[in-house]
N, C-alpha and C positions, 0 to 999 in steps of 0.2 A: 292220563288223568285230566285231560283237558276238559274244562267245563265242570269238573267235579267241585263240589262245595266242601271246603274244609272248615272244621270248627277249631282248628289249631294251625300254627305255622309249621309246616314240615321242614323248613330250612332253619328253624330255631335251634341253636346249640343247646345241648343238655346243660342244666344248671350245675355249677360246681360250687361246693361249699368253700367260702374264703378261708385261706390258711394264713395264720399270723406269720409274719416274717421275723425270724429270730436273729437276723443278721443286721447289726447296726453299722452305720457308716454313711457315706455320701448317698443322698437320696432316700435315706431311711430314717425313721425316728430312732434317736439314740436311746440306749438302755439307761434307765435311771441310775444316777450315781457314777456312771462311767464316762459321761460326756465332759469334754473340756469346757470350762466356764470362761467364755470370752466376754470381756467387759466392753460394752459399746458406749462408754461415756468418755467425756474429755477430761474429767476431773482426775487429779493426780493422787487424791487421798479419799478416804471415806468421809462422809458428811460429819460435821461437828455436831455437838449437842444443840447449839443454837440453830444450825441449819435444819436439823430434824424437827426441832420445836417450831421453827418458822413454817416448815412444810405442813405440819399438823394444824397449826393455826390458820394457814392459808386455806386448807381444805375446809375447816370449820367456817371461816368467813365466807368463802364462796358458796358453801352449802346453805348458809343462812341468807343468801341473796345479795351479798355485797357485790356491787358491780362497778366500782371505781376505786382508784388508789386511796382516795380520802376515806371511803367507807371501810376498806380493808384495814387501813391504818387505825381507824377507830376501834375495830374489833381486836387488833393486835394489842392496842393499848389497854383495852378493857380486860384482856387476858393477862395483863401485867408482863407481857413479853417485850423486853426492851431491845432497842436497836443495838448493833454492835458497839457503838460508842457509849452505851449506857443511857442514852436519852430516849424519849418517847418517839414513836414513829410519826412521820408526816409523809406527804406525797413525795417529796424530794428524796428523803432518806430511803423510803421503800423502793422507789424507782431505781435508785443507785444500787441498792442491795440486790434487787432482782436482776439488774444488768450485770452486776459482778458475778452472781451465781450462774447466769446463763452464758457468760463469756467463755 
């Protein structure tokens, strides 16, 4: 067939319909509800209510365009979210709390 012009590739393998893999394990996607939940965090306990509220307020502050510790502290204070000691947030207390949570 030298010199013949093909409109297809004769060496192309036949198409095979993909079959889902029902075996979970190494190298496979785990079956929902059957996978071991590995915690990839360094914290020893679940977040406290204050930590969760702080996370929500940080998302709100950053979403509103706050781009400095002072601006974030202003948003936290406007949300009436007090620092762990019961005082209003400032740059120093916010930096210390973020450092503590990230340690």
